[in-house]
All heavy atoms as an XYZ file, in Angstrom:
822
protein
N      11.541     23.632     14.142
C      12.227     22.500     13.543
C      11.522     21.213     13.992
O      11.310     20.988     15.167
C      13.691     22.504     13.996
C      14.488     21.344     13.452
S      16.216     21.353     13.991
C      16.906     22.509     12.854
N      11.136     20.379     13.027
C      10.455     19.138     13.362
C      11.456     18.108     13.860
O      12.640     18.166     13.527
C       9.715     18.591     12.140
O      10.642     18.143     11.182
N      10.985     17.137     14.679
C      11.898     16.107     15.186
C      12.615     15.359     14.076
O      13.779     15.041     14.186
C      10.989     15.181     15.982
C       9.789     15.993     16.323
C       9.649     16.987     15.202
N      11.915     15.067     12.951
C      12.546     14.298     11.891
C      13.639     15.090     11.189
O      14.561     14.514     10.644
C      11.509     13.817     10.883
O      10.881     14.913     10.276
N      13.543     16.428     11.189
C      14.592     17.211     10.547
C      15.880     17.172     11.358
O      16.935     17.551     10.877
C      14.127     18.648     10.324
O      13.920     19.303     11.552
N      15.799     16.727     12.599
C      16.980     16.582     13.450
C      17.601     15.200     13.298
O      18.532     14.856     13.999
C      16.591     16.811     14.914
C      16.096     18.218     15.187
C      15.505     18.368     16.572
O      15.543     17.408     17.365
O      14.994     19.451     16.863
N      17.053     14.370     12.389
C      17.613     13.053     12.149
C      16.945     11.931     12.915
O      17.352     10.785     12.805
N      15.941     12.232     13.714
C      15.236     11.207     14.476
C      14.314     10.421     13.545
O      13.570     10.989     12.765
C      14.416     11.863     15.580
C      13.854     10.847     16.558
C      13.164     11.541     17.705
N      11.783     11.090     17.646
C      10.729     11.822     17.887
N      10.857     13.082     18.210
N       9.532     11.335     17.809
N      14.357      9.104     13.631
C      13.508      8.259     12.803
C      12.127      8.152     13.440
O      11.998      7.880     14.635
C      14.131      6.861     12.621
C      13.180      5.923     11.896
C      15.445      6.960     11.864
N      11.115      8.391     12.619
C       9.720      8.263     13.046
C       8.970      7.442     12.005
O       9.453      7.235     10.895
C       9.048      9.651     13.213
C       9.690     10.442     14.339
C       9.090     10.436     11.930
N       7.790      6.991     12.359
C       6.966      6.224     11.428
C       6.010      7.182     10.714
O       5.265      7.917     11.367
C       6.194      5.133     12.155
S       5.352      4.011     11.011
N       6.041      7.171      9.402
C       5.173      8.012      8.574
C       4.236      7.119      7.770
O       4.601      5.998      7.404
C       5.995      8.848      7.587
C       7.015      9.729      8.249
C       6.494     11.132      8.365
N       7.510     11.995      8.935
C       7.302     12.735      9.994
N       6.146     12.726     10.611
N       8.257     13.505     10.458
N       3.062      7.630      7.475
C       2.127      6.930      6.614
C       2.183      7.493      5.210
O       2.144      8.700      5.020
N       2.291      6.616      4.233
C       2.284      7.011      2.826
C       1.131      6.263      2.167
O       1.070      5.032      2.224
C       3.618      6.675      2.128
C       3.573      7.076      0.663
C       4.782      7.346      2.843
N       0.221      7.016      1.556
C      -1.008      6.437      1.037
C      -1.067      6.519     -0.478
O      -0.596      7.472     -1.086
C      -2.180      7.212      1.633
C      -3.504      6.558      1.508
C      -4.545      7.361      2.260
N      -4.898      8.584      1.584
C      -5.858      8.694      0.683
N      -6.557      7.645      0.333
N      -6.119      9.850      0.112
N      -1.664      5.490     -1.082
C      -1.870      5.468     -2.527
C      -3.104      4.655     -2.853
O      -3.618      3.919     -2.008
N      -3.585      4.803     -4.071
C      -4.766      4.057     -4.503
C      -4.730      3.859     -6.003
O      -4.082      4.608     -6.742
C      -6.033      4.799     -4.100
N      -5.437      2.830     -6.441
C      -5.579      2.542     -7.859
C      -6.900      1.813     -8.073
O      -7.557      1.423     -7.106
C      -4.386      1.697     -8.381
O      -4.426      1.643     -9.807
C      -4.394      0.289     -7.808
N      -7.276      1.660     -9.314
C      -8.481      0.893     -9.640
C      -8.135     -0.139    -10.697
O      -7.095     -0.066    -11.363
C      -9.609      1.800    -10.179
O      -9.147      2.485    -11.339
C     -10.067      2.795     -9.126
N      -9.022     -1.117    -10.837
C      -8.894     -2.143    -11.866
C     -10.172     -2.163    -12.696
O     -11.196     -1.598    -12.292
C      -8.621     -3.536    -11.251
C      -7.261     -3.569    -10.585
C      -9.697     -3.944    -10.254
N     -10.112     -2.826    -13.827
C     -11.278     -2.929    -14.712
C     -12.248     -4.014    -14.271
O     -13.448     -3.915    -14.519
C     -10.826     -3.197    -16.147
C     -10.049     -2.055    -16.766
C     -10.897     -0.815    -16.980
O     -12.076     -0.961    -17.384
O     -10.394      0.295    -16.723
N     -11.704     -5.072    -13.635
C     -12.549     -6.214    -13.267
C     -11.970     -6.947    -12.069
O     -10.793     -6.826    -11.744
C     -12.679     -7.165    -14.453
N     -12.813     -7.734    -11.420
C     -12.442     -8.536    -10.260
C     -11.753     -9.821    -10.712
O     -12.287    -10.916    -10.599
C     -13.701     -8.840     -9.435
C     -13.389     -9.566     -8.151
O     -12.315     -9.427     -7.590
N     -14.336    -10.365     -7.683
N     -10.557     -9.657    -11.258
C      -9.763    -10.763    -11.800
C      -8.429    -10.773    -11.064
O      -7.778     -9.726    -10.960
C      -9.545    -10.584    -13.318
C     -10.894    -10.577    -14.048
C      -8.614    -11.646    -13.874
C     -10.808    -10.146    -15.494
N      -8.000    -11.940    -10.550
C      -6.762    -11.976     -9.764
C      -5.580    -11.264    -10.413
O      -4.921    -10.442     -9.766
C      -6.494    -13.469     -9.590
C      -7.852    -14.083     -9.602
C      -8.626    -13.272    -10.624
N      -5.275    -11.558    -11.676
C      -4.090    -10.950    -12.279
C      -4.220     -9.440    -12.422
O      -3.232     -8.724    -12.307
C      -3.741    -11.598    -13.617
C      -2.384    -11.156    -14.148
C      -1.227    -11.174    -13.122
O      -1.081    -12.152    -12.357
O      -0.463    -10.185    -13.065
N      -5.422     -8.937    -12.642
C      -5.601     -7.472    -12.708
C      -5.317     -6.840    -11.352
O      -4.654     -5.810    -11.261
C      -7.018     -7.114    -13.161
C      -7.204     -7.219    -14.649
C      -8.388     -6.416    -15.144
O      -8.633     -5.310    -14.622
O      -9.054     -6.906    -16.063
N      -5.828     -7.454    -10.307
C      -5.619     -6.937     -8.946
C      -4.137     -6.992     -8.586
O      -3.573     -6.024     -8.074
C      -6.476     -7.714     -7.928
C      -7.969     -7.460     -8.213
C      -6.105     -7.347     -6.494
C      -8.908     -8.392     -7.465
N      -3.498     -8.117     -8.868
C      -2.081     -8.275     -8.534
C      -1.206     -7.320     -9.343
O      -0.300     -6.687     -8.803
C      -1.648     -9.725     -8.753
C      -2.303    -10.741     -7.818
C      -1.937    -12.154     -8.244
C      -1.929    -10.490     -6.372
N      -1.469     -7.202    -10.637
C      -0.685     -6.315    -11.492
C      -0.824     -4.854    -11.053
O       0.174     -4.133    -10.940
C      -1.123     -6.481    -12.944
O      -0.415     -5.592    -13.768
N      -2.042     -4.421    -10.788
C      -2.277     -3.038    -10.358
C      -1.621     -2.767     -9.011
O      -1.061     -1.689     -8.787
C      -3.772     -2.759    -10.288
N      -1.663     -3.750     -8.117
C      -1.055     -3.583     -6.795
C       0.461     -3.532     -6.891
O       1.103     -2.683     -6.257
C      -1.498     -4.710     -5.845
O      -2.926     -4.741     -5.776
C      -0.923     -4.517     -4.452
N       1.047     -4.417     -7.687
C       2.508     -4.382     -7.877
C       2.944     -3.029     -8.434
O       3.920     -2.433     -7.972
C       2.959     -5.516     -8.808
C       2.999     -6.888     -8.177
C       3.667     -7.914     -9.078
N       2.981     -8.068    -10.354
C       2.065     -9.003    -10.623
N       1.714     -9.878     -9.693
N       1.517     -9.078    -11.820
N       2.213     -2.540     -9.427
C       2.529     -1.249    -10.036
C       2.427     -0.120     -9.008
O       3.317      0.729     -8.918
C       1.603     -0.988    -11.219
C       1.910      0.325    -11.911
O       3.054      0.486    -12.402
O       1.028      1.199    -11.953
N       1.352     -0.110     -8.237
C       1.162      0.938     -7.229
C       2.269      0.902     -6.180
O       2.854      1.940     -5.845
C      -0.209      0.792     -6.565
C      -0.527      1.775     -5.435
C      -0.477      3.217     -5.935
C      -1.893      1.451     -4.843
N       2.579     -0.269     -5.658
C       3.631     -0.380     -4.640
C       4.978      0.088     -5.190
O       5.712      0.823     -4.515
C       3.735     -1.815     -4.130
C       2.554     -2.325     -3.317
C       2.727     -3.822     -3.029
C       2.378     -1.538     -2.032
N       5.297     -0.323     -6.397
C       6.563      0.071     -7.021
C       6.639      1.586     -7.178
O       7.654      2.212     -6.864
C       6.719     -0.632     -8.383
O       6.721     -2.050     -8.170
C       8.017     -0.228     -9.070
N       5.555      2.193     -7.633
C       5.533      3.648     -7.814
C       5.655      4.386     -6.476
O       6.341      5.404     -6.381
C       4.252      4.069     -8.524
C       4.218      3.694     -9.980
C       2.829      3.961    -10.575
N       2.745      3.552    -11.931
C       2.853      4.376    -12.974
N       3.069      5.664    -12.783
N       2.746      3.914    -14.196
N       4.982      3.861     -5.441
C       5.052      4.506     -4.134
C       6.461      4.472     -3.573
O       6.962      5.466     -3.041
C       4.063      3.840     -3.166
C       2.609      4.095     -3.508
S       1.471      3.171     -2.458
C       1.651      4.071     -0.900
N       7.112      3.325     -3.682
C       8.478      3.171     -3.175
C       9.435      4.073     -3.947
O      10.265      4.769     -3.351
C       8.916      1.693     -3.234
C      10.417      1.547     -3.051
C       8.166      0.888     -2.180
N       9.316      4.091     -5.268
C      10.206      4.917     -6.081
C       9.973      6.407     -5.837
O      10.934      7.171     -5.692
C      10.021      4.589     -7.563
C      10.590      3.233     -7.939
C      10.301      2.835     -9.386
O       9.620      3.596    -10.120
O      10.756      1.744     -9.768
N       8.721      6.827     -5.787
C       8.413      8.248     -5.613
C       8.910      8.795     -4.284
O       9.277      9.968     -4.183
C       6.910      8.475     -5.740
N       8.923      7.932     -3.264
C       9.335      8.370     -1.929
C      10.749      7.930     -1.566
O      11.194      8.177     -0.450
C       8.331      7.855     -0.896
C       6.998      8.541     -1.053
O       6.832      9.680     -0.651
N       6.043      7.856     -1.671
N      11.425      7.260     -2.488
C      12.788      6.781     -2.273
C      12.896      5.944     -0.997
O      13.773      6.150     -0.163
C      13.767      7.945     -2.265
C      13.743      8.748     -3.543
C      14.587      9.999     -3.492
O      14.928     10.510     -2.431
N      14.932     10.503     -4.658
N      11.988      5.001     -0.867
C      11.954      4.127      0.309
C      12.905      2.944      0.136
O      13.019      2.392     -0.950
C      10.554      3.540      0.509
C       9.486      4.506      0.824
S       7.899      3.615      0.959
C       6.790      4.984      1.120
N      13.528      2.553      1.225
C      14.268      1.290      1.282
C      13.322      0.271      1.908
O      12.652      0.576      2.905
C      15.525      1.447      2.121
N      13.237     -0.918      1.335
C      12.301     -1.918      1.850
C      12.525     -2.226      3.326
O      11.569     -2.462      4.065
C      12.368     -3.202      1.026
C      11.810     -3.122     -0.390
C      11.835     -4.492     -1.049
C      10.412     -2.541     -0.412
N      13.774     -2.184      3.776
C      14.050     -2.489      5.184
C      13.493     -1.426      6.133
O      13.408     -1.650      7.334
C      15.539     -2.721      5.439
C      16.414     -1.554      5.113
C      16.966     -1.570      3.687
O      16.481     -2.336      2.840
O      17.898     -0.787      3.435
N      13.075     -0.291      5.583
C      12.497      0.769      6.405
C      10.966      0.719      6.448
O      10.343      1.506      7.160
C      12.927      2.149      5.889
C      14.421      2.373      6.043
O      15.032      1.755      6.945
O      14.982      3.163      5.261
N      10.374     -0.197      5.697
C       8.913     -0.325      5.702
C       8.515     -1.245      6.847
O       8.937     -2.401      6.913
C       8.391     -0.856      4.358
C       8.710      0.143      3.245
C       6.888     -1.132      4.434
C       8.346     -0.319      1.845
N       7.717     -0.705      7.770
C       7.294     -1.474      8.940
C       6.124     -2.401      8.614
O       6.108     -3.563      9.022
C       6.902     -0.525     10.073
N       5.139     -1.874      7.896
C       3.960     -2.667      7.561
C       3.203     -1.996      6.429
O       3.433     -0.823      6.116
C       3.050     -2.839      8.781
O       2.559     -1.594      9.224
N       2.295     -2.766      5.839
C       1.472     -2.255      4.755
C       0.041     -2.718      4.989
O      -0.209     -3.892      5.275
C       1.959     -2.743      3.375
C       1.109     -2.143      2.263
C       3.431     -2.424      3.161
N      -0.866     -1.787      4.871
C      -2.292     -2.034      5.062
C      -2.972     -1.880      3.704
O      -2.831     -0.832      3.057
C      -2.833     -1.001      6.059
C      -4.223     -1.242      6.529
C      -4.469     -2.008      7.651
C      -5.299     -0.678      5.850
C      -5.760     -2.214      8.093
C      -6.587     -0.887      6.283
C      -6.823     -1.656      7.412
N      -3.675     -2.913      3.246
C      -4.399     -2.886      1.986
C      -5.894     -2.881      2.276
O      -6.360     -3.619      3.149
C      -4.107     -4.148      1.154
C      -2.670     -4.317      0.780
C      -1.804     -5.035      1.590
C      -2.173     -3.780     -0.394
C      -0.475     -5.212      1.241
C      -0.844     -3.941     -0.752
C       0.004     -4.654      0.068
N      -6.645     -2.077      1.527
C      -8.103     -2.075      1.638
C      -8.694     -2.209      0.235
O      -8.249     -1.532     -0.696
C      -8.597     -0.787      2.287
N      -9.661     -3.094      0.111
C     -10.335     -3.327     -1.162
C     -11.792     -2.919     -1.052
O     -12.422     -3.124     -0.011
C     -10.301     -4.814     -1.527
C      -8.941     -5.459     -1.736
C      -9.089     -6.973     -1.828
C      -8.305     -4.915     -2.984
N     -12.339     -2.379     -2.138
C     -13.773     -2.132     -2.159
C     -14.482     -3.487     -2.192
O     -13.894     -4.496     -2.603
C     -14.151     -1.257     -3.370
O     -13.589     -1.808     -4.556
C     -13.655      0.172     -3.181
N     -15.735     -3.542     -1.731
C     -16.446     -4.825     -1.625
C     -16.599     -5.599     -2.936
O     -16.821     -6.807     -2.907
C     -17.814     -4.427     -1.077
C     -17.562     -3.152     -0.352
C     -16.504     -2.446     -1.151
N     -16.431     -4.934     -4.074
C     -16.559     -5.618     -5.354
C     -15.277     -6.330     -5.785
O     -15.227     -6.941     -6.844
C     -17.023     -4.645     -6.444
C     -16.227     -3.338     -6.457
O     -15.203     -3.247     -5.761
O     -16.664     -2.409     -7.159
N     -14.239     -6.284     -4.955
C     -12.987     -6.986     -5.236
C     -12.743     -8.058     -4.180
O     -12.525     -7.745     -3.005
C     -11.806     -6.004     -5.258
C     -11.812     -4.964     -6.371
C     -10.594     -4.049     -6.243
C     -11.846     -5.618     -7.738
N     -12.793     -9.313     -4.608
C     -12.561    -10.419     -3.676
C     -11.869    -11.621     -4.333
O     -11.831    -12.706     -3.780
C     -13.869    -10.859     -3.018
C     -14.892    -11.396     -4.021
O     -14.568    -11.512     -5.230
O     -16.017    -11.686     -3.603
N     -11.288    -11.404     -5.511
C     -10.684    -12.513     -6.255
C      -9.326    -12.942     -5.706
O      -8.914    -14.086     -5.897
C     -10.565    -12.144     -7.731
N      -8.627    -12.019     -5.021
C      -7.296    -12.319     -4.497
C      -6.923    -11.262     -3.466
O      -7.420    -10.135     -3.520
C      -6.244    -12.371     -5.647
C      -6.038    -11.010     -6.267
C      -4.937    -12.980     -5.202
N      -6.053    -11.625     -2.541
C      -5.526    -10.656     -1.578
C      -4.424     -9.847     -2.253
O      -3.474    -10.426     -2.803
C      -4.937    -11.363     -0.350
C      -5.948    -11.958      0.542
N      -6.644    -11.211      1.455
C      -6.403    -13.230      0.658
C      -7.479    -11.997      2.110
N      -7.362    -13.216      1.638
N      -4.488     -8.520     -2.227
C      -3.427     -7.718     -2.844
C      -2.084     -7.879     -2.140
O      -1.040     -7.629     -2.748
C      -3.946     -6.284     -2.736
C      -4.951     -6.310     -1.645
C      -5.543     -7.687     -1.658
N      -2.086     -8.335     -0.911
C      -0.822     -8.573     -0.203
C       0.038     -9.593     -0.949
O       1.266     -9.556     -0.863
C      -1.100     -9.047      1.219
N      -0.597    -10.475     -1.683
C       0.152    -11.461     -2.478
C       1.087    -10.752     -3.467
O       2.201    -11.215     -3.707
C      -0.820    -12.372     -3.213
C      -0.147    -13.401     -4.068
C      -1.159    -14.355     -4.655
N      -0.682    -14.858     -5.925
C      -1.422    -15.520     -6.786
N      -2.700    -15.750     -6.532
N      -0.915    -15.945     -7.904
N       0.644     -9.631     -4.025
C       1.480     -8.874     -4.960
C       2.749     -8.382     -4.273
O       3.830     -8.394     -4.867
C       0.690     -7.702     -5.533
N       2.624     -7.943     -3.029
C       3.793     -7.491     -2.277
C       4.761     -8.654     -2.056
O       5.982     -8.489     -2.204
C       3.367     -6.886     -0.943
N       4.237     -9.803     -1.722
C       5.097    -10.980     -1.536
C       5.807    -11.322     -2.838
O       6.988    -11.667     -2.846
C       4.280    -12.176     -1.034
C       3.690    -11.995      0.347
C       4.740    -11.955      1.436
N       4.118    -11.898      2.745
C       4.440    -11.043      3.686
N       5.394    -10.155      3.493
N       3.838    -11.064      4.851
N       5.091    -11.207     -3.963
C       5.697    -11.492     -5.260
C       6.805    -10.501     -5.603
O       7.698    -10.826     -6.382
C       4.618    -11.483     -6.350
C       3.667    -12.652     -6.248
C       2.480    -12.567     -7.196
O       2.340    -11.554     -7.912
O       1.685    -13.525     -7.212
N       6.749     -9.308     -5.031
C       7.812     -8.312     -5.221
C       8.995     -8.552     -4.285
O       9.973     -7.815     -4.313
C       7.264     -6.903     -4.985
C       6.327     -6.346     -6.051
C       5.719     -5.026     -5.594
C       7.053     -6.172     -7.380
N       8.881     -9.573     -3.417
C       9.966     -9.882     -2.490
C       9.817     -9.257     -1.123
O      10.742     -9.255     -0.328
N       8.648     -8.724     -0.824
C       8.390     -8.083      0.473
C       8.064     -9.180      1.505
O       6.963     -9.257      2.019
C       7.257     -7.086      0.353
C       7.503     -5.926     -0.564
C       8.338     -5.887     -1.641
C       6.903     -4.643     -0.485
N       8.282     -4.655     -2.239
C       7.410     -3.870     -1.555
C       5.977     -4.078      0.384
C       7.023     -2.562     -1.771
C       5.589     -2.766      0.149
C       6.115     -2.021     -0.905
N       9.032    -10.004      1.817
C       8.800    -11.171      2.669
C       8.945    -10.890      4.161
O       8.434    -11.647      4.973
C       9.756    -12.312      2.272
O      11.105    -11.830      2.355
C       9.477    -12.787      0.855
N       9.641     -9.818      4.523
C       9.861     -9.514      5.939
C       9.030     -8.339      6.425
O       9.311     -7.769      7.479
C      11.347     -9.226      6.192
C      12.215    -10.441      5.927
O      11.747    -11.567      6.193
O      13.350    -10.277      5.443
N       8.016     -7.962      5.666
C       7.164     -6.829      6.006
C       5.791     -7.344      6.415
O       5.217     -8.204      5.746
C       7.032     -5.867      4.798
C       8.413     -5.327      4.406
C       6.058     -4.739      5.097
C       8.431     -4.561      3.097
N       5.262     -6.829      7.508
C       3.921     -7.211      7.952
C       2.892     -6.640      6.975
O       2.918     -5.452      6.664
C       3.658     -6.685      9.358
N       1.991     -7.505      6.494
C       0.972     -7.104      5.529
C      -0.402     -7.434      6.079
O      -0.589     -8.465      6.732
C       1.171     -7.837      4.201
C       2.561     -7.756      3.566
C       2.614     -8.637      2.323
C       2.915     -6.318      3.222
N      -1.370     -6.568      5.794
C      -2.743     -6.776      6.275
C      -3.720     -6.312      5.207
O      -3.541     -5.234      4.630
C      -2.972     -5.991      7.573
C      -4.310     -6.232      8.199
C      -4.528     -7.348      8.988
C      -5.356     -5.354      7.985
C      -5.762     -7.579      9.561
C      -6.596     -5.572      8.556
C      -6.805     -6.692      9.349
N      -4.744     -7.112      4.946
C      -5.767     -6.767      3.962
C      -7.129     -6.736      4.636
O      -7.450     -7.602      5.445
C      -5.807     -7.791      2.811
O      -4.528     -7.858      2.195
C      -6.841     -7.421      1.773
N      -7.934     -5.747      4.257
C      -9.299     -5.640      4.777
C     -10.219     -5.161      3.665
O      -9.755     -4.706      2.611
C      -9.363     -4.683      5.988
O     -10.631     -4.802      6.616
C      -9.110     -3.247      5.585
N     -11.501     -5.260      3.915
C     -12.498     -4.765      2.964
C     -13.066     -3.446      3.466
O     -13.347     -3.302      4.660
C     -13.617     -5.788      2.792
C     -14.579     -5.439      1.672
C     -15.628     -6.514      1.497
O     -16.486     -6.677      2.347
N     -15.523     -7.233      0.408
N     -13.241     -2.496      2.563
C     -13.796     -1.195      2.930
C     -15.291     -1.292      3.227
O     -15.963     -2.218      2.787
C     -13.589     -0.199      1.785
C     -12.166      0.191      1.590
C     -12.026      1.312      0.575
O     -13.034      1.769      0.006
O     -10.887      1.719      0.362
N     -15.789     -0.309      3.914
C     -17.215     -0.182      4.171
C     -17.899      0.111      2.828
O     -17.438      0.965      2.072
C     -17.485      0.959      5.176
C     -18.960      1.169      5.377
C     -16.771      0.678      6.483
N     -18.989     -0.581      2.513
C     -19.669     -0.367      1.226
C     -20.517      0.905      1.212
O     -21.740      0.872      1.336
C     -20.534     -1.624      1.076
C     -20.806     -2.060      2.472
C     -19.575     -1.681      3.272
N     -19.883      2.041      1.065
C     -20.575      3.328      1.055
C     -21.214      3.547     -0.323
O     -20.515      3.474     -1.345
C     -19.598      4.478      1.380
C     -20.288      5.826      1.272
C     -18.989      4.278      2.758
N     -22.508      3.803     -0.372
C     -23.171      4.039     -1.664
C     -22.519      5.203     -2.422
O     -22.198      6.240     -1.843
C     -24.608      4.393     -1.276
C     -24.789      3.771      0.074
C     -23.452      3.874      0.747
N     -22.277      4.981     -3.710
C     -21.700      6.020     -4.546
C     -20.189      6.147     -4.497
O     -19.626      6.992     -5.182
N     -19.527      5.326     -3.698
C     -18.065      5.435     -3.620
C     -17.410      4.798     -4.847
O     -18.031      4.025     -5.577
C     -17.535      4.803     -2.334
O     -17.825      3.429     -2.303
N     -16.154      5.125     -5.062
C     -15.395      4.634     -6.210
C     -15.363      3.107     -6.216
O     -14.953      2.491     -5.236
C     -13.968      5.194     -6.141
C     -13.022      4.827     -7.277
C     -13.487      5.483     -8.574
C     -11.611      5.271     -6.925
N     -15.775      2.469     -7.313
C     -15.761      1.012     -7.379
C     -14.395      0.463     -7.801
O     -13.549      1.203     -8.309
C     -16.809      0.703     -8.450
C     -16.747      1.872     -9.371
C     -16.432      3.063     -8.487
N     -14.210     -0.838     -7.570
C     -13.040     -1.576     -8.037
C     -11.723     -0.910     -7.618
O     -10.774     -0.830     -8.386
C     -13.099     -1.763     -9.559
C     -14.325     -2.528    -10.081
C     -14.431     -2.387    -11.593
C     -14.290     -3.986     -9.662
N     -11.671     -0.450     -6.379
C     -10.509      0.294     -5.891
C      -9.659     -0.510     -4.910
O     -10.174     -1.276     -4.096
C     -10.964      1.590     -5.222
N      -8.369     -0.290     -5.015
C      -7.376     -0.868     -4.111
C      -6.679      0.314     -3.450
O      -6.138      1.180     -4.133
C      -6.337     -1.710     -4.873
C      -7.022     -2.812     -5.676
C      -5.290     -2.276     -3.910
C      -6.136     -3.392     -6.771
N      -6.701      0.339     -2.131
C      -6.026      1.415     -1.399
C      -4.897      0.815     -0.563
O      -5.015     -0.303     -0.060
C      -7.023      2.165     -0.527
C      -8.011      2.961     -1.378
C      -8.980      3.769     -0.525
N      -9.791      4.643     -1.353
C     -10.877      4.279     -2.031
N     -11.285      3.031     -1.985
N     -11.554      5.153     -2.754
N      -3.825      1.584     -0.421
C      -2.641      1.109      0.285
C      -2.171      2.184      1.261
O      -2.144      3.372      0.933
C      -1.498      0.799     -0.713
C      -0.226      0.408      0.015
C      -1.906     -0.289     -1.685
N      -1.803      1.746      2.455
C      -1.169      2.625      3.435
C       0.125      1.947      3.875
O       0.095      0.864      4.478
C      -2.083      2.854      4.647
C      -1.487      3.640      5.813
C      -1.107      5.057      5.385
C      -2.457      3.669      6.981
N       1.246      2.573      3.532
C       2.558      2.048      3.920
C       3.012      2.778      5.179
O       3.008      4.011      5.221
C       3.597      2.248      2.797
C       3.207      1.444      1.555
C       4.995      1.851      3.281
C       4.146      1.646      0.367
N       3.391      2.018      6.204
C       3.972      2.579      7.423
C       5.484      2.508      7.258
O       6.059      1.421      7.199
C       3.513      1.788      8.655
C       2.030      1.821      8.822
N       1.246      0.715      8.617
C       1.199      2.833      9.136
C      -0.014      1.036      8.824
N      -0.074      2.323      9.128
N       6.095      3.688      7.172
C       7.495      3.818      6.773
C       8.314      4.491      7.854
O       8.016      5.605      8.272
C       7.516      4.626      5.480
C       8.819      4.987      4.899
C       9.966      4.244      4.859
C       9.115      6.203      4.197
N      10.945      4.924      4.188
C      10.452      6.128      3.767
C       8.385      7.334      3.883
C      11.064      7.142      3.053
C       8.999      8.354      3.177
C      10.332      8.252      2.760
N       9.362      3.825      8.302
C      10.289      4.393      9.280
C      11.294      5.261      8.534
O      12.049      4.768      7.690
C      11.014      3.282     10.042
C      10.041      2.453     10.858
O       9.208      2.993     11.565
N      10.135      1.138     10.731
N      11.280      6.561      8.826
C      12.113      7.493      8.075
C      12.502      8.695      8.932
O      11.808      9.031      9.892
C      11.376      7.998      6.814
O      12.222      8.899      6.104
C      10.081      8.693      7.137
N      13.594      9.320      8.549
C      14.007     10.573      9.197
C      13.531     11.777      8.390
O      13.770     12.911      8.785
C      15.533     10.601      9.334
N      12.844     11.526      7.279
C      12.348     12.628      6.456
C      11.192     13.336      7.140
O      10.375     12.729      7.827
C      11.904     12.111      5.094
C      13.115     11.737      4.247
C      12.800     11.233      2.884
N      11.899     12.069      2.128
C      11.363     11.697      0.973
N      11.662     10.502      0.472
N      10.566     12.487      0.312
N      11.113     14.643      6.896
C      10.008     15.441      7.449
C       8.696     15.048      6.795
O       8.689     14.522      5.684
C      10.285     16.923      7.233
N       7.626     15.340      7.464
C       6.302     14.983      6.968
C       5.966     15.705      5.682
O       6.340     16.809      5.431
C       5.253     15.315      8.011
C       3.936     14.692      7.721
C       3.047     14.681      8.953
O       3.444     15.108     10.025
N       1.845     14.179      8.816
């Protein structure tokens, strides 16, 4: 029996990713809002249980911070951090990756 199945709250990581067509602020923000909304709905998260969110952008995206999309969704009390990924040759371009740190009693 895992600790979380006994009702103990632990921090879990929930990861998602999306891509955009171009390095345009509204495309980045729209795609990020959509991804965050889908992640929260799919996992039945309550915003008050989200500890922090880590955003990573491929080097070809620099028009806007995706964390702004979270703020626009009302995520005002959640710690947000944005970074740029390592430019690995051949990796997926125009990508936005998200890691949500979620306090939950659900099993992994």
